[in-house]
N, C-alpha and C positions, 0 to 999 in steps of 0.2 A: 721525329722533331717537333710531331705535333703534341704529343704528350708533355713533352719539356715545355711547349708554349703555353700550355692550359696550366702547367704549374706553377710557372712564374705567376702567371696573372691572377691565378687564384692565391697565391703567396702574398702577392702585392696587396690585394684586396682585404685579407684575413690580418695581415702587417697592419695596415691603416685602420682598420675596424677595432683592433685592440687598442690601439692609441687613442682612438675616440673614445672607446668605451671609459677608458682608463681617467680621462677628462672628468668623469662625475667624479670623482674624489678630490680634486682639485678646487669644486666650488664651494669656497670658504668665505670668511668673514671679509676677506680682502675683496672678492666679486661683490658681496653685499654693499661693501663700502663706494665700488667703483660705481656702481648701478646707483646708489643714493647719490653721489657727486654730480654726475652727469644730469639725471634726474632733475636735479636741484641748480643747475649750473642755468646762469642767464647769457655765457656764452657758447661758445662753439667747442666743436671735439676737434681735435686737430692730431692726425692719425700721421706717425712717421717710422718710416725703416728702409732698409738699402735690399737690394739683390731680390730674390724672391719674396723675400717677406715683404719689399715695398709692392710688388705687385699683390699680395694677399690683402695690405692694407687698403688698397685701391677699391678692391671689390668691397670692402668692408664698409669704405666711405660710401660706395653707393648704396648699399642697403640700408644703411643708417638714414641716410638723407632720403630714400624713398619711402622711411617708413615714421617719417616725421623727429628725427634727431638731426639737427645742422652739422655737417660733418664737412672736414676739406683735408686734403691729402699733402703732405709735405716730404719730399724726397731726403732723406737724411744726408745724401751727399752734399744737395745744393742748400741745406740750410746753413751750413756754415760758410757759405759762399753768399749770403744775401737772403736767402729764404727764410730767415727767423724773423724777419718783419712781418711775417704770416701770422705769428702768433701775437693775440691780443691780450689785454689784461686777463680778462675772465675766462678763458680759455683755457681747456681741458686736453692735456698731450697724452696721447697713448704711442708709446714707442713698441715697435715688434722687433724681434729679434731670437733667432733660435738660441745663440751662444750668448748673448748679450756684453760680449766683449770686442764685437767691433770695431775698428780705429773711429769709424764715425759714429756711431754710437756712445764712445767712449768721450769724444768732444763734444758732443752734444747733450748730455746728462747736465753736467755742472751749468750750462748756459742756460738751459731750461730752468733748472732750479734758481739760478741766478735771477730769472725774469720775475719769480714767485708764483708759479704758475702750478698748479697740481700735475704730478706727474706719474703715469701707469705705466707699468711695463707688461706686456705680454711677452714672455720670457721662456725658455726650456732650460734653464741653469739658475737657480735661485742664489747662487752664490757669486754670479757674474756683478760686473761693475753697473750694470743697468739695475739690475733686482735692487742692490745695494743702495743705487740713488735714488729709486723710483719713491714713492710715498705709498703706492699699492703695487702688488703683484698679481698677476693673472698668469698661473701656473700651466707652462703648455709644453711639458716636459716629455718625450718620449725614449723609449730606450734604445731603439735603431731607425735609420731610415728604411724605407723598403728597397732602396737601392743596394744591389748585393756587396758596393764599396763602401756603402754607410757614408758616400759622399754627397750624392745629388738629391737637395731639400725634396723630399716627397710626402714622407709623413708628417714630418715636421710643419710644413706648410697648410697641410690638412688638417692639421691639429689646431693653428693658427686660425684658419678659416670657422671651424666649426666653434670655438671660444669666441671667434667674431659674431658669428649668427646668434650665440646663446644670448651675448650682449645685447644686438639689435632685437630680438625678441624678448626680450627679459623687458626692454625699454618700451618697446610698442605696447606690450601689455599692460604696463603701467600708466602709460598715457591713453589707454581705452582707445588705441587706435583703431577707426571702424573701416569697412568696407569704402563707406563714403570719404572718408580722409584719404583712403589709399589712390581714390580715383582722381583726387585733386592733383598729386604728384606724378600720376600716371595718365594724363590726358588723352595721350597719341595712342598709346597701346591697347591691346586686345580686352584686358582686364578693366580699365578705366573706362572704355566704349559702352562696357554692359553695366554701366554703373549711372552713365549721364547720356547715352544717345536715346533719343525718343524718336517713337514712329513720327513724329511729325518733320525730324532732323532728315530722315531718311527718304521721305516722302517729296520734299523741296529738292531732291537730287535728281528723281525722276521728271520723267513727262508727265504729263497731266491727260488720261485718254479720257474722252467727253464723246458721247452720243446722245441723241435724243430719243425716245420711245419709237418715232416716225422715222428715223434714219433707214435708209436701206440698208440689206445684208452687206453689197460691197462697199457702203460708207463704214458700215461697221470691221470687216476684215482691215480696209484699209488704215482707219484709225489704229487698230492694234497692231497691225503691221509698224508703223509708223513712230508709234509711241513703246514699242518693244518690251511691253509687259506681261504679254500673253492673256491681255483683258481689258474691258474699259467699262467705267463706269454709265449709266443709264442716268440721265438727269433730264426732270420736268420743272419748267420755270423755277431752277436753282436748286430743288430739292432730289435727294437720291431716290428714286424709285424701282432700281435694279442694276443688274450686274452681268456683263456676259464673258464668258471666257474660252480658252481654246476647246475645252470640254464642250460647252454648249454649241460650237460651232460644228464639231466632228461628230454630235449629237441630232443636230439640224439635219446635216449633210446624209446621215445613215436614214431618218426618218421621211424627208421630203425628196422628192425627184426632181421638182421645182420649186427653185427657191425664189425666183425674180420678183413674187407677189409679196412675200415676207418681209417683215419689218422688226426692228431690234424689239419690239416690244413682244413679239410674237416668239422669242427663243430666250429672253433674258430671265436670269433667275431674280424673284421678284423678294428673296429677303438675303440680302448681301451681307457677309460678314463684315464687320465694323470695328476700327478702333479707334480712341480716340488721340488725337496730336500728341497729348501730354502725357502718353504712357510711355514708359521704359523700352524699348524695342525688345531686351529681353524677356519683358514678362509678356508678351505676345506669342512667344514661341509655341507656349502650350493654344493658344488660340490657333495657331496653324496646324499644328498635329492633330489635337483633335477632332478638327473639321476636315481634316484630309484637305487643305488647300495651298496654293502656294503665292495666293496674291491677298490682300487687308485692303480695303479702302480704309481711308485717314478723313477723320472729322475732326474741326473744332470743336468749342463747348458751347457754339451755336448750332451744331450739327451741319456746318458748310462742308461742303466737299473742298479736302486739302490736296489729295493726290492718292496715290496707291503705289503700296510697297509689297515687293516680291520676296518671298522668301528668302531667295538668292541675296538680297541686298545685306540680309543680316549673315551670311554666311562670308559676304565680303568683307565684312567690318570687322569680323572674328568673334560676332557676336553669338554663343553657344548658348544651349541649356547647362 
């Protein structure tokens, strides 16, 4: 049984791998024209399909929208019951189907053409009603499904997905879509945060630990405990003169039997690691790692104390090197 399971899994992957490799041969003039029409379009890209192809269509729409090509999904079955109103004058339509001959698609093709919209077929049968009615054809032909009965959409939907990725990546490259552009469409995700979250943004989320040079050790420990950052800035007349960390407290205890007379100035580090509030948090990771520290004091352009950022704050936001 174990060997059978492994064989089935490997055969499935190899089947789909071969089909994807074959797609390279189908990147032709119709693909070029499709890219050109979408790239120069003043409308949206409307993607439609039914069954598993509809699910693939929704994923392609999501990828296109996130990479700067305005797109919308229209279910083929709903289209003939009112949703055709989604399609506007300047929109381009991509219809996805393995056979290209499903009843819904057959009904839909002439309706779209009557509207005067460009119709692109992503289809596995170039002799189908969809392919013959389309202006351009993106060929996603496969020899057989990975399903042993050659029935369940498996390899065919994988081919559609990959062709959709080829479209999206080609378009984003032509648009010179940058990491900065990506962040605009993904402001809530970890990738987006790496591109816009600053040290000031993170510092604002934390308490602001402060002691003076003459604060007692008890006051220092209470401030550090209350603000929960494992450190505190030491300020004199509004200026940063030092920092005290958990490590400084431990070293003090190792060195002194009597700490009642000690002040913050006696144990503070006088050259604290500092980061500007305008700096991207991602760009400060190196400062954390190279200095082997877990806290950075954050200052504004006038070198005024803004707050403190712990390395865990970056991890929490999904900001990594």
